[in-house]
N, CA, C, O and the ligand as a Tripos MOL2 file, in Angstrom:
@<TRIPOS>MOLECULE
protein
  305   303    77     0     0
PROTEIN
NO_CHARGES

@<TRIPOS>ATOM
      1 N          21.3330  -23.3030   24.3130 N.3       1 MET1
      2 CA         21.6880  -23.6380   22.8410 C.3       1 MET1
      3 C          20.1240  -23.8560   22.2780 C.2       1 MET1
      4 O          19.1840  -24.1940   22.9970 O.2       1 MET1
      5 N          20.0570  -23.6250   21.0210 N.am      2 ILE2
      6 CA         18.9520  -23.7550   20.2020 C.3       2 ILE2
      7 C          18.9270  -25.0700   19.5700 C.2       2 ILE2
      8 O          19.7400  -25.3260   18.6830 O.2       2 ILE2
      9 N          18.0220  -25.9610   19.9700 N.am      3 ARG3
     10 CA         17.8570  -27.2520   19.4380 C.3       3 ARG3
     11 C          17.0900  -27.3230   18.0400 C.2       3 ARG3
     12 O          15.9060  -26.9840   18.0410 O.2       3 ARG3
     13 N          17.6190  -27.6960   16.9760 N.am      4 LEU4
     14 CA         17.0720  -27.8530   15.6710 C.3       4 LEU4
     15 C          17.0180  -29.3950   15.3300 C.2       4 LEU4
     16 O          17.8880  -30.2470   15.5110 O.2       4 LEU4
     17 N          15.7960  -29.5140   14.8020 N.am      5 THR5
     18 CA         15.5760  -31.0970   14.1870 C.3       5 THR5
     19 C          15.9470  -30.9060   12.5740 C.2       5 THR5
     20 O          15.9660  -29.7800   12.0750 O.2       5 THR5
     21 N          16.1790  -31.8560   11.9640 N.am      6 VAL6
     22 CA         16.5740  -31.9350   10.6520 C.3       6 VAL6
     23 C          15.7300  -31.5130    9.6680 C.2       6 VAL6
     24 O          16.1460  -31.0740    8.5960 O.2       6 VAL6
     25 N          14.2720  -31.6370   10.0210 N.am      7 SER7
     26 CA         13.3200  -31.1080    9.0720 C.3       7 SER7
     27 C          13.1660  -29.7650    9.2800 C.2       7 SER7
     28 O          12.7060  -29.1190    8.3390 O.2       7 SER7
     29 N          13.4970  -29.0840   10.4880 N.am      8 SER8
     30 CA         13.3490  -27.5960   10.6050 C.3       8 SER8
     31 C          14.5730  -26.9740    9.9080 C.2       8 SER8
     32 O          14.4220  -25.8710    9.3830 O.2       8 SER8
     33 N          15.8540  -27.6230    9.8510 N.am      9 VAL9
     34 CA         16.9850  -27.1500    9.2970 C.3       9 VAL9
     35 C          16.7510  -27.1930    7.8700 C.2       9 VAL9
     36 O          17.1600  -26.2430    7.2020 O.2       9 VAL9
     37 N          16.0820  -28.2690    7.2340 N.am     10 ILE10
     38 CA         15.8550  -28.3220    5.9360 C.3      10 ILE10
     39 C          14.7600  -27.1420    5.5290 C.2      10 ILE10
     40 O          14.9630  -26.4550    4.5280 O.2      10 ILE10
     41 N          13.6990  -26.9650    6.2810 N.am     11 PHE11
     42 CA         12.6490  -26.0430    5.9890 C.3      11 PHE11
     43 C          13.3760  -24.4740    6.0620 C.2      11 PHE11
     44 O          13.0950  -23.6890    5.1570 O.2      11 PHE11
     45 N          14.1340  -24.1210    6.9470 N.am     12 LEU12
     46 CA         14.9840  -22.8670    6.9640 C.3      12 LEU12
     47 C          15.8590  -22.7250    5.7180 C.2      12 LEU12
     48 O          15.9920  -21.6680    5.1020 O.2      12 LEU12
     49 N          16.3860  -23.7750    5.4330 N.am     13 TYR13
     50 CA         17.3170  -23.6740    4.3580 C.3      13 TYR13
     51 C          16.6390  -23.4190    3.1030 C.2      13 TYR13
     52 O          17.0910  -22.5830    2.3200 O.2      13 TYR13
     53 N          15.5410  -24.1070    2.8450 N.am     14 THR14
     54 CA         14.6860  -23.8510    1.8700 C.3      14 THR14
     55 C          13.9790  -22.4930    1.8270 C.2      14 THR14
     56 O          13.8350  -21.8490    0.7880 O.2      14 THR14
     57 N          13.5670  -22.1240    2.9810 N.am     15 LEU15
     58 CA         12.9550  -20.6980    3.1070 C.3      15 LEU15
     59 C          14.0200  -19.5710    2.5970 C.2      15 LEU15
     60 O          13.7510  -18.7720    1.7000 O.2      15 LEU15
     61 N          15.1950  -19.6130    3.2510 N.am     16 PHE16
     62 CA         16.2570  -18.5980    2.9490 C.3      16 PHE16
     63 C          16.6150  -18.7750    1.4920 C.2      16 PHE16
     64 O          16.8880  -17.7900    0.8070 O.2      16 PHE16
     65 N          16.6230  -20.0150    0.9900 N.am     17 SER17
     66 CA         16.9560  -19.9560   -0.5110 C.3      17 SER17
     67 C          16.0070  -19.3120   -1.2490 C.2      17 SER17
     68 O          16.4160  -18.5210   -2.1000 O.2      17 SER17
     69 N          14.7350  -19.4830   -1.1060 N.am     18 VAL18
     70 CA         13.6670  -19.0370   -1.9550 C.3      18 VAL18
     71 C          13.6190  -17.3380   -1.6280 C.2      18 VAL18
     72 O          13.2570  -16.5510   -2.5020 O.2      18 VAL18
     73 N          13.9570  -16.9660   -0.5040 N.am     19 ILE19
     74 CA         13.9790  -15.5400   -0.1960 C.3      19 ILE19
     75 C          15.2760  -14.6430   -0.9980 C.2      19 ILE19
     76 O          15.2320  -13.5230   -1.5080 O.2      19 ILE19
     77 N          16.3160  -15.5300   -0.8930 N.am     20 ILE20
     78 CA         17.5290  -14.9360   -1.8430 C.3      20 ILE20
     79 C          17.3660  -14.8320   -3.0910 C.2      20 ILE20
     80 O          17.7930  -13.8460   -3.6910 O.2      20 ILE20
     81 N          16.5900  -16.0270   -3.8320 N.am     21 ILE21
     82 CA         16.2520  -15.9660   -5.1230 C.3      21 ILE21
     83 C          15.2920  -14.7770   -5.4830 C.2      21 ILE21
     84 O          15.5310  -13.9720   -6.3830 O.2      21 ILE21
     85 N          14.1130  -14.7550   -4.6330 N.am     22 LEU22
     86 CA         13.2670  -13.7410   -4.9300 C.3      22 LEU22
     87 C          13.9770  -12.1970   -4.9230 C.2      22 LEU22
     88 O          13.7390  -11.3760   -5.8090 O.2      22 LEU22
     89 N          14.8700  -11.9440   -3.8000 N.am     23 VAL23
     90 CA         15.5690  -10.7900   -3.7340 C.3      23 VAL23
     91 C          16.2440  -10.4260   -5.2530 C.2      23 VAL23
     92 O          15.8580   -9.5320   -6.0060 O.2      23 VAL23
     93 N          17.4120  -11.4190   -5.4970 N.am     24 ILE24
     94 CA         17.9080  -11.4530   -6.7560 C.3      24 ILE24
     95 C          17.0930  -11.0740   -8.1010 C.2      24 ILE24
     96 O          17.4130  -10.2920   -8.9970 O.2      24 ILE24
     97 N          15.9620  -11.8600   -7.9610 N.am     25 TRP25
     98 CA         15.0760  -11.9220   -9.3160 C.3      25 TRP25
     99 C          14.4380  -10.2560   -9.3700 C.2      25 TRP25
    100 O          14.5290   -9.5600  -10.3810 O.2      25 TRP25
    101 N          13.8840   -9.8640   -8.2700 N.am     26 ILE26
    102 CA         13.3730   -8.4210   -8.1970 C.3      26 ILE26
    103 C          14.5700   -7.5160   -8.4080 C.2      26 ILE26
    104 O          14.3310   -6.6830   -9.2820 O.2      26 ILE26
    105 N          15.7240   -7.4190   -7.9110 N.am     27 VAL27
    106 CA         16.5940   -6.3300   -8.1840 C.3      27 VAL27
    107 C          17.2360   -6.3820   -9.5980 C.2      27 VAL27
    108 O          17.7720   -5.3860  -10.0860 O.2      27 VAL27
    109 N          17.1620   -7.6120  -10.2560 N.am     28 SER28
    110 CA         17.6050   -7.7670  -11.6690 C.3      28 SER28
    111 C          16.5320   -7.2610  -12.4040 C.2      28 SER28
    112 O          16.8810   -6.5010  -13.3080 O.2      28 SER28
    113 N          15.1810   -7.4730  -12.2780 N.am     29 GLY29
    114 CA         14.1500   -6.9260  -12.8300 C.3      29 GLY29
    115 C          13.9170   -5.4110  -12.9190 C.2      29 GLY29
    116 O          13.4800   -4.7810  -13.8830 O.2      29 GLY29
    117 N          14.3350   -4.9100  -11.5960 N.am     30 TYR30
    118 CA         14.2490   -3.4370  -11.5550 C.3      30 TYR30
    119 C          15.4500   -2.9240  -12.2500 C.2      30 TYR30
    120 O          15.3470   -1.8010  -12.7440 O.2      30 TYR30
    121 N          16.6410   -3.5960  -12.3810 N.am     31 ARG31
    122 CA         17.7970   -3.0340  -13.2450 C.3      31 ARG31
    123 C          17.3400   -2.9930  -14.6920 C.2      31 ARG31
    124 O          17.5500   -1.9940  -15.3790 O.2      31 ARG31
    125 N          16.6740   -4.1390  -15.1950 N.am     32 LEU32
    126 CA         16.4230   -4.1350  -16.5360 C.3      32 LEU32
    127 C          15.3890   -3.2880  -16.9630 C.2      32 LEU32
    128 O          15.2930   -3.0110  -18.1590 O.2      32 LEU32
    129 N          14.5440   -2.8080  -16.0690 N.am     33 ALA33
    130 CA         13.5130   -1.8340  -16.2430 C.3      33 ALA33
    131 C          14.0310   -0.4700  -16.5300 C.2      33 ALA33
    132 O          13.4240    0.3740  -17.1880 O.2      33 ALA33
    133 N          15.0720   -0.3380  -16.0460 N.am     34 LYS34
    134 CA         15.9000    0.9610  -16.0280 C.3      34 LYS34
    135 C          16.7240    1.1930  -17.0320 C.2      34 LYS34
    136 O          17.2300    2.2880  -17.2740 O.2      34 LYS34
    137 N          16.9090    0.0730  -17.7180 N.am     35 ARG35
    138 CA         17.9590    0.1190  -18.7640 C.3      35 ARG35
    139 C          17.7140    1.0800  -20.2660 C.2      35 ARG35
    140 O          18.6090    1.4710  -21.0150 O.2      35 ARG35
    141 N          16.4790    1.2680  -20.3930 N.am     36 VAL36
    142 CA         16.1100    2.1790  -21.5740 C.3      36 VAL36
    143 C          16.3880    3.5490  -21.1700 C.2      36 VAL36
    144 O          15.8340    3.9880  -20.1630 O.2      36 VAL36
    145 N          17.2060    4.2890  -21.8640 N.am     37 LEU37
    146 CA         17.7080    5.6200  -21.6030 C.3      37 LEU37
    147 C          16.5560    6.4930  -22.4750 C.2      37 LEU37
    148 O          15.9670    6.0140  -23.4440 O.2      37 LEU37
    149 N          16.3820    7.5910  -22.0610 N.am     38 PRO38
    150 CA         15.6170    8.7630  -22.5350 C.3      38 PRO38
    151 C          16.0020    8.9590  -24.0450 C.2      38 PRO38
    152 O          15.1900    9.1890  -24.9420 O.2      38 PRO38
    153 N          17.4600    8.8250  -24.2030 N.am     39 LYS39
    154 CA         18.1360    9.2860  -25.6560 C.3      39 LYS39
    155 C          17.5280    8.1790  -26.4980 C.2      39 LYS39
    156 O          17.2450    8.4700  -27.6600 O.2      39 LYS39
    157 N          17.3070    7.0430  -26.1000 N.am     40 ASP40
    158 CA         16.9380    5.8220  -27.1160 C.3      40 ASP40
    159 C          15.3750    6.0710  -27.3480 C.2      40 ASP40
    160 O          14.9590    5.7330  -28.4570 O.2      40 ASP40
    161 N          14.5930    6.5360  -26.5820 N.am     41 VAL41
    162 CA         13.2750    6.7280  -26.6970 C.3      41 VAL41
    163 C          13.0310    7.6090  -27.8790 C.2      41 VAL41
    164 O          12.1400    7.2830  -28.6640 O.2      41 VAL41
    165 N          13.7430    8.7100  -28.0890 N.am     42 ASP42
    166 CA         13.4640    9.6560  -29.3130 C.3      42 ASP42
    167 C          13.7220    8.9980  -30.4900 C.2      42 ASP42
    168 O          13.4060    9.5630  -31.5370 O.2      42 ASP42
    169 N          14.3020    7.7700  -30.5280 N.am     43 TYR43
    170 CA         14.4790    7.0400  -31.9480 C.3      43 TYR43
    171 C          13.3410    6.2750  -32.3130 C.2      43 TYR43
    172 O          13.1930    5.9010  -33.4770 O.2      43 TYR43
    173 N          12.4930    6.0010  -31.3850 N.am     44 ILE44
    174 CA         11.4090    5.0270  -31.3210 C.3      44 ILE44
    175 C          10.3200    5.5730  -31.9270 C.2      44 ILE44
    176 O           9.7730    6.4790  -31.2980 O.2      44 ILE44
    177 N           9.8210    5.2420  -33.0670 N.am     45 TRP45
    178 CA          8.6260    5.7160  -33.6740 C.3      45 TRP45
    179 C           7.5400    4.8900  -33.6810 C.2      45 TRP45
    180 O           7.7430    3.6790  -33.5890 O.2      45 TRP45
    181 N           6.1980    5.3950  -33.7910 N.am     46 LYS46
    182 CA          5.0910    4.5240  -33.9460 C.3      46 LYS46
    183 C           3.9990    5.1460  -35.1060 C.2      46 LYS46
    184 O           3.4170    6.2280  -35.1760 O.2      46 LYS46
    185 N           4.0030    4.1980  -35.7890 N.am     47 CYS47
    186 CA          3.3040    4.7890  -36.8660 C.3      47 CYS47
    187 C           1.7060    4.8090  -36.5450 C.2      47 CYS47
    188 O           1.0250    4.0420  -35.8650 O.2      47 CYS47
    189 N           1.3320    6.0790  -37.3590 N.am     48 SER48
    190 CA          0.0240    6.5210  -36.8900 C.3      48 SER48
    191 C          -1.2240    5.7920  -37.7940 C.2      48 SER48
    192 O          -2.4180    5.8320  -37.4950 O.2      48 SER48
    193 N          -0.7090    5.2040  -38.8240 N.am     49 VAL49
    194 CA         -1.6150    4.3780  -39.7760 C.3      49 VAL49
    195 C          -1.8110    2.9310  -39.4370 C.2      49 VAL49
    196 O          -2.9040    2.3780  -39.3100 O.2      49 VAL49
    197 N          -0.4880    2.3150  -39.2880 N.am     50 CYS50
    198 CA         -0.4640    0.8670  -39.1620 C.3      50 CYS50
    199 C          -0.1000    0.4640  -37.8300 C.2      50 CYS50
    200 O          -0.1620   -0.7230  -37.5100 O.2      50 CYS50
    201 N           0.3290    1.4870  -36.9130 N.am     51 PHE51
    202 CA          0.7770    0.9950  -35.6420 C.3      51 PHE51
    203 C           1.9180    0.3240  -35.4960 C.2      51 PHE51
    204 O           2.1050   -0.3930  -34.5130 O.2      51 PHE51
    205 N           2.8670    0.4910  -36.5180 N.am     52 ASN52
    206 CA          4.0900   -0.3370  -36.3980 C.3      52 ASN52
    207 C           5.0190    0.4390  -35.4080 C.2      52 ASN52
    208 O           4.8970    1.6480  -35.2140 O.2      52 ASN52
    209 N           5.9250   -0.3180  -34.8180 N.am     53 THR53
    210 CA          6.7730    0.4130  -34.1450 C.3      53 THR53
    211 C           8.2340    0.1110  -34.5940 C.2      53 THR53
    212 O           8.6720   -1.0380  -34.6440 O.2      53 THR53
    213 N           8.9490    1.2000  -34.9110 N.am     54 TYR54
    214 CA         10.2410    1.0280  -35.5590 C.3      54 TYR54
    215 C          11.2490    2.0450  -35.0970 C.2      54 TYR54
    216 O          10.8540    3.0050  -34.4340 O.2      54 TYR54
    217 N          12.4910    1.9100  -35.3900 N.am     55 VAL55
    218 CA         13.4210    2.7370  -35.0590 C.3      55 VAL55
    219 C          14.1570    3.6640  -36.1380 C.2      55 VAL55
    220 O          14.7500    3.2180  -37.1200 O.2      55 VAL55
    221 N          14.0460    4.8540  -35.8500 N.am     56 ASP56
    222 CA         14.6980    5.6950  -36.9450 C.3      56 ASP56
    223 C          15.3680    6.7520  -36.3720 C.2      56 ASP56
    224 O          14.6860    7.7190  -36.0330 O.2      56 ASP56
    225 N          16.7310    6.7810  -36.1660 N.am     57 SER57
    226 CA         17.5720    7.8600  -35.7980 C.3      57 SER57
    227 C          17.9750    8.9550  -36.6120 C.2      57 SER57
    228 O          18.6220    9.9090  -36.1820 O.2      57 SER57
    229 N          17.5510    8.8030  -37.9140 N.am     58 SER58
    230 CA         18.0710    9.7350  -38.8640 C.3      58 SER58
    231 C          17.1810   10.8400  -38.9740 C.2      58 SER58
    232 O          17.5930   11.8040  -39.6180 O.2      58 SER58
    233 N          16.0190   10.8950  -38.4630 N.am     59 HIS59
    234 CA         15.0150   11.8990  -38.5920 C.3      59 HIS59
    235 C          14.5390   12.4460  -37.3020 C.2      59 HIS59
    236 O          14.4670   11.7710  -36.2740 O.2      59 HIS59
    237 N          14.2330   13.6360  -37.3920 N.am     60 ASP60
    238 CA         13.9900   14.4300  -36.0890 C.3      60 ASP60
    239 C          12.3490   14.6380  -35.9240 C.2      60 ASP60
    240 O          11.6050   14.1690  -35.0630 O.2      60 ASP60
    241 N          12.1010   15.3430  -36.8410 N.am     61 ASP61
    242 CA         10.5420   15.7560  -37.0050 C.3      61 ASP61
    243 C           9.4990   14.6530  -37.8000 C.2      61 ASP61
    244 O           8.4120   14.3020  -37.3430 O.2      61 ASP61
    245 N          10.0040   14.2530  -38.9170 N.am     62 ILE62
    246 CA          9.0940   13.5590  -39.8640 C.3      62 ILE62
    247 C           9.9180   12.4100  -40.3430 C.2      62 ILE62
    248 O          11.0150   12.5530  -40.8840 O.2      62 ILE62
    249 N           9.1830   10.9630  -40.0600 N.am     63 SER63
    250 CA          9.9130    9.8200  -40.2410 C.3      63 SER63
    251 C           8.9620    9.1130  -41.2340 C.2      63 SER63
    252 O           7.8070    9.5150  -41.3780 O.2      63 SER63
    253 N           9.5130    7.9350  -41.9980 N.am     64 ILE64
    254 CA          8.7570    7.1480  -42.9280 C.3      64 ILE64
    255 C           8.7130    5.8680  -42.4490 C.2      64 ILE64
    256 O           9.7360    5.1950  -42.3230 O.2      64 ILE64
    257 N           7.4080    5.3960  -42.1180 N.am     65 CYS65
    258 CA          7.2550    4.1050  -41.7820 C.3      65 CYS65
    259 C           7.9720    3.0200  -42.5570 C.2      65 CYS65
    260 O           7.9920    3.0590  -43.7880 O.2      65 CYS65
    261 N           8.5780    2.0260  -41.8540 N.am     66 THR66
    262 CA          9.2540    1.1160  -42.5040 C.3      66 THR66
    263 C           8.2120    0.0630  -43.0600 C.2      66 THR66
    264 O           8.6200   -0.5780  -44.0280 O.2      66 THR66
    265 N           6.9050   -0.2300  -42.6030 N.am     67 LEU67
    266 CA          6.0910   -1.0170  -42.9800 C.3      67 LEU67
    267 C           5.0750   -0.6770  -44.1780 C.2      67 LEU67
    268 O           4.8280   -1.3510  -45.1780 O.2      67 LEU67
    269 N           4.5720    0.5420  -43.7910 N.am     68 CYS68
    270 CA          3.6340    0.8920  -44.9370 C.3      68 CYS68
    271 C           3.9510    2.1850  -45.7130 C.2      68 CYS68
    272 O           3.2710    2.5530  -46.6700 O.2      68 CYS68
    273 N           5.0750    2.8850  -45.2240 N.am     69 GLY69
    274 CA          5.6190    4.0090  -46.1200 C.3      69 GLY69
    275 C           4.7340    5.1290  -45.8590 C.2      69 GLY69
    276 O           4.5690    5.9310  -46.7790 O.2      69 GLY69
    277 N           4.2600    5.2750  -44.9800 N.am     70 SER70
    278 CA          3.4390    6.7260  -44.6320 C.3      70 SER70
    279 C           4.3560    7.5770  -43.7490 C.2      70 SER70
    280 O           5.2490    7.1060  -43.0450 O.2      70 SER70
    281 N           4.0700    8.7980  -43.8480 N.am     71 TYR71
    282 CA          4.9410    9.6060  -42.9900 C.3      71 TYR71
    283 C           4.3350    9.9630  -41.5560 C.2      71 TYR71
    284 O           3.1410   10.2160  -41.3910 O.2      71 TYR71
    285 N           5.0920    9.9580  -40.7480 N.am     72 ASN72
    286 CA          4.8570   10.1390  -39.2210 C.3      72 ASN72
    287 C           5.3410   11.4620  -38.7780 C.2      72 ASN72
    288 O           6.4750   11.7770  -39.1390 O.2      72 ASN72
    289 N           4.7340   12.2020  -38.1280 N.am     73 LYS73
    290 CA          5.1180   13.4090  -37.4710 C.3      73 LYS73
    291 C           5.4420   13.2310  -36.0290 C.2      73 LYS73
    292 O           4.7750   12.4970  -35.2990 O.2      73 LYS73
    293 N           6.3680   13.8430  -35.6710 N.am     74 ARG74
    294 CA          6.7980   13.6940  -34.1870 C.3      74 ARG74
    295 C           5.7730   14.4540  -33.3360 C.2      74 ARG74
    296 O           5.5880   15.6620  -33.4850 O.2      74 ARG74
    297 N           5.0740   13.6640  -32.3850 N.am     75 GLU75
    298 CA          3.9950   14.3100  -31.3660 C.3      75 GLU75
    299 C           4.9190   14.9350  -30.3360 C.2      75 GLU75
    300 O           5.9270   14.3360  -29.9610 O.2      75 GLU75
    301 N           4.5790   16.1470  -29.8700 N.am     76 LYS76
    302 CA          5.0290   16.8220  -28.5880 C.3      76 LYS76
    303 C           4.2020   16.9190  -27.5210 C.2      76 LYS76
    304 O           4.5870   17.4710  -26.4900 O.2      76 LYS76
    305 ZN          3.0780    2.2890  -40.8910 Zn       77 ZN77
@<TRIPOS>BOND
     1     1     2 1
     2     2     3 1
     3     3     4 2
     4     3     5 am
     5     5     6 1
     6     6     7 1
     7     7     8 2
     8     7     9 am
     9     9    10 1
    10    10    11 1
    11    11    12 2
    12    11    13 am
    13    13    14 1
    14    14    15 1
    15    15    16 2
    16    15    17 am
    17    17    18 1
    18    18    19 1
    19    19    20 2
    20    19    21 am
    21    21    22 1
    22    22    23 1
    23    23    24 2
    24    23    25 am
    25    25    26 1
    26    26    27 1
    27    27    28 2
    28    27    29 am
    29    29    30 1
    30    30    31 1
    31    31    32 2
    32    31    33 am
    33    33    34 1
    34    34    35 1
    35    35    36 2
    36    35    37 am
    37    37    38 1
    38    38    39 1
    39    39    40 2
    40    39    41 am
    41    41    42 1
    42    42    43 1
    43    43    44 2
    44    43    45 am
    45    45    46 1
    46    46    47 1
    47    47    48 2
    48    47    49 am
    49    49    50 1
    50    50    51 1
    51    51    52 2
    52    51    53 am
    53    53    54 1
    54    54    55 1
    55    55    56 2
    56    55    57 am
    57    57    58 1
    58    58    59 1
    59    59    60 2
    60    59    61 am
    61    61    62 1
    62    62    63 1
    63    63    64 2
    64    63    65 am
    65    65    66 1
    66    66    67 1
    67    67    68 2
    68    67    69 am
    69    69    70 1
    70    70    71 1
    71    71    72 2
    72    71    73 am
    73    73    74 1
    74    74    75 1
    75    75    76 2
    76    75    77 am
    77    77    78 1
    78    78    79 1
    79    79    80 2
    80    79    81 am
    81    81    82 1
    82    82    83 1
    83    83    84 2
    84    83    85 am
    85    85    86 1
    86    86    87 1
    87    87    88 2
    88    87    89 am
    89    89    90 1
    90    90    91 1
    91    91    92 2
    92    91    93 am
    93    93    94 1
    94    94    95 1
    95    95    96 2
    96    95    97 am
    97    97    98 1
    98    98    99 1
    99    99   100 2
   100    99   101 am
   101   101   102 1
   102   102   103 1
   103   103   104 2
   104   103   105 am
   105   105   106 1
   106   106   107 1
   107   107   108 2
   108   107   109 am
   109   109   110 1
   110   110   111 1
   111   111   112 2
   112   111   113 am
   113   113   114 1
   114   114   115 1
   115   115   116 2
   116   115   117 am
   117   117   118 1
   118   118   119 1
   119   119   120 2
   120   119   121 am
   121   121   122 1
   122   122   123 1
   123   123   124 2
   124   123   125 am
   125   125   126 1
   126   126   127 1
   127   127   128 2
   128   127   129 am
   129   129   130 1
   130   130   131 1
   131   131   132 2
   132   131   133 am
   133   133   134 1
   134   134   135 1
   135   135   136 2
   136   135   137 am
   137   137   138 1
   138   138   139 1
   139   139   140 2
   140   139   141 am
   141   141   142 1
   142   142   143 1
   143   143   144 2
   144   143   145 am
   145   145   146 1
   146   146   147 1
   147   147   148 2
   148   147   149 am
   149   149   150 1
   150   150   151 1
   151   151   152 2
   152   151   153 am
   153   153   154 1
   154   154   155 1
   155   155   156 2
   156   155   157 am
   157   157   158 1
   158   158   159 1
   159   159   160 2
   160   159   161 am
   161   161   162 1
   162   162   163 1
   163   163   164 2
   164   163   165 am
   165   165   166 1
   166   166   167 1
   167   167   168 2
   168   167   169 am
   169   169   170 1
   170   170   171 1
   171   171   172 2
   172   171   173 am
   173   173   174 1
   174   174   175 1
   175   175   176 2
   176   175   177 am
   177   177   178 1
   178   178   179 1
   179   179   180 2
   180   179   181 am
   181   181   182 1
   182   182   183 1
   183   183   184 2
   184   183   185 am
   185   185   186 1
   186   186   187 1
   187   187   188 2
   188   187   189 am
   189   189   190 1
   190   190   191 1
   191   191   192 2
   192   191   193 am
   193   193   194 1
   194   194   195 1
   195   195   196 2
   196   195   197 am
   197   197   198 1
   198   198   199 1
   199   199   200 2
   200   199   201 am
   201   201   202 1
   202   202   203 1
   203   203   204 2
   204   203   205 am
   205   205   206 1
   206   206   207 1
   207   207   208 2
   208   207   209 am
   209   209   210 1
   210   210   211 1
   211   211   212 2
   212   211   213 am
   213   213   214 1
   214   214   215 1
   215   215   216 2
   216   215   217 am
   217   217   218 1
   218   218   219 1
   219   219   220 2
   220   219   221 am
   221   221   222 1
   222   222   223 1
   223   223   224 2
   224   223   225 am
   225   225   226 1
   226   226   227 1
   227   227   228 2
   228   227   229 am
   229   229   230 1
   230   230   231 1
   231   231   232 2
   232   231   233 am
   233   233   234 1
   234   234   235 1
   235   235   236 2
   236   235   237 am
   237   237   238 1
   238   238   239 1
   239   239   240 2
   240   239   241 am
   241   241   242 1
   242   242   243 1
   243   243   244 2
   244   243   245 am
   245   245   246 1
   246   246   247 1
   247   247   248 2
   248   247   249 am
   249   249   250 1
   250   250   251 1
   251   251   252 2
   252   251   253 am
   253   253   254 1
   254   254   255 1
   255   255   256 2
   256   255   257 am
   257   257   258 1
   258   258   259 1
   259   259   260 2
   260   259   261 am
   261   261   262 1
   262   262   263 1
   263   263   264 2
   264   263   265 am
   265   265   266 1
   266   266   267 1
   267   267   268 2
   268   267   269 am
   269   269   270 1
   270   270   271 1
   271   271   272 2
   272   271   273 am
   273   273   274 1
   274   274   275 1
   275   275   276 2
   276   275   277 am
   277   277   278 1
   278   278   279 1
   279   279   280 2
   280   279   281 am
   281   281   282 1
   282   282   283 1
   283   283   284 2
   284   283   285 am
   285   285   286 1
   286   286   287 1
   287   287   288 2
   288   287   289 am
   289   289   290 1
   290   290   291 1
   291   291   292 2
   292   291   293 am
   293   293   294 1
   294   294   295 1
   295   295   296 2
   296   295   297 am
   297   297   298 1
   298   298   299 1
   299   299   300 2
   300   299   301 am
   301   301   302 1
   302   302   303 1
   303   303   304 2
@<TRIPOS>SUBSTRUCTURE
     1 MET1         2 RESIDUE 1 A MET
     2 ILE2         6 RESIDUE 1 A ILE
     3 ARG3        10 RESIDUE 1 A ARG
     4 LEU4        14 RESIDUE 1 A LEU
     5 THR5        18 RESIDUE 1 A THR
     6 VAL6        22 RESIDUE 1 A VAL
     7 SER7        26 RESIDUE 1 A SER
     8 SER8        30 RESIDUE 1 A SER
     9 VAL9        34 RESIDUE 1 A VAL
    10 ILE10       38 RESIDUE 1 A ILE
    11 PHE11       42 RESIDUE 1 A PHE
    12 LEU12       46 RESIDUE 1 A LEU
    13 TYR13       50 RESIDUE 1 A TYR
    14 THR14       54 RESIDUE 1 A THR
    15 LEU15       58 RESIDUE 1 A LEU
    16 PHE16       62 RESIDUE 1 A PHE
    17 SER17       66 RESIDUE 1 A SER
    18 VAL18       70 RESIDUE 1 A VAL
    19 ILE19       74 RESIDUE 1 A ILE
    20 ILE20       78 RESIDUE 1 A ILE
    21 ILE21       82 RESIDUE 1 A ILE
    22 LEU22       86 RESIDUE 1 A LEU
    23 VAL23       90 RESIDUE 1 A VAL
    24 ILE24       94 RESIDUE 1 A ILE
    25 TRP25       98 RESIDUE 1 A TRP
    26 ILE26      102 RESIDUE 1 A ILE
    27 VAL27      106 RESIDUE 1 A VAL
    28 SER28      110 RESIDUE 1 A SER
    29 GLY29      114 RESIDUE 1 A GLY
    30 TYR30      118 RESIDUE 1 A TYR
    31 ARG31      122 RESIDUE 1 A ARG
    32 LEU32      126 RESIDUE 1 A LEU
    33 ALA33      130 RESIDUE 1 A ALA
    34 LYS34      134 RESIDUE 1 A LYS
    35 ARG35      138 RESIDUE 1 A ARG
    36 VAL36      142 RESIDUE 1 A VAL
    37 LEU37      146 RESIDUE 1 A LEU
    38 PRO38      150 RESIDUE 1 A PRO
    39 LYS39      154 RESIDUE 1 A LYS
    40 ASP40      158 RESIDUE 1 A ASP
    41 VAL41      162 RESIDUE 1 A VAL
    42 ASP42      166 RESIDUE 1 A ASP
    43 TYR43      170 RESIDUE 1 A TYR
    44 ILE44      174 RESIDUE 1 A ILE
    45 TRP45      178 RESIDUE 1 A TRP
    46 LYS46      182 RESIDUE 1 A LYS
    47 CYS47      186 RESIDUE 1 A CYS
    48 SER48      190 RESIDUE 1 A SER
    49 VAL49      194 RESIDUE 1 A VAL
    50 CYS50      198 RESIDUE 1 A CYS
    51 PHE51      202 RESIDUE 1 A PHE
    52 ASN52      206 RESIDUE 1 A ASN
    53 THR53      210 RESIDUE 1 A THR
    54 TYR54      214 RESIDUE 1 A TYR
    55 VAL55      218 RESIDUE 1 A VAL
    56 ASP56      222 RESIDUE 1 A ASP
    57 SER57      226 RESIDUE 1 A SER
    58 SER58      230 RESIDUE 1 A SER
    59 HIS59      234 RESIDUE 1 A HIS
    60 ASP60      238 RESIDUE 1 A ASP
    61 ASP61      242 RESIDUE 1 A ASP
    62 ILE62      246 RESIDUE 1 A ILE
    63 SER63      250 RESIDUE 1 A SER
    64 ILE64      254 RESIDUE 1 A ILE
    65 CYS65      258 RESIDUE 1 A CYS
    66 THR66      262 RESIDUE 1 A THR
    67 LEU67      266 RESIDUE 1 A LEU
    68 CYS68      270 RESIDUE 1 A CYS
    69 GLY69      274 RESIDUE 1 A GLY
    70 SER70      278 RESIDUE 1 A SER
    71 TYR71      282 RESIDUE 1 A TYR
    72 ASN72      286 RESIDUE 1 A ASN
    73 LYS73      290 RESIDUE 1 A LYS
    74 ARG74      294 RESIDUE 1 A ARG
    75 GLU75      298 RESIDUE 1 A GLU
    76 LYS76      302 RESIDUE 1 A LYS
    77 ZN77       305 GROUP 0 **** ****
């Protein structure tokens, strides 16, 4: 039978708790990183004049910046 002292049991409990928290943290971060769909990326525009990032789903090729009002063309 394995003999364990109180301090070693506390150490192992803390170690396993930290490992479990790290695994949950990494898995949830990986899932959050994959949440942006490619369909949503098409709606995100970046202004070439003021570098404002905005969402415009109504235009495909040319969009008007919401901050400075300049026209932006879709880069392919
Ligand atoms: Zn702009």
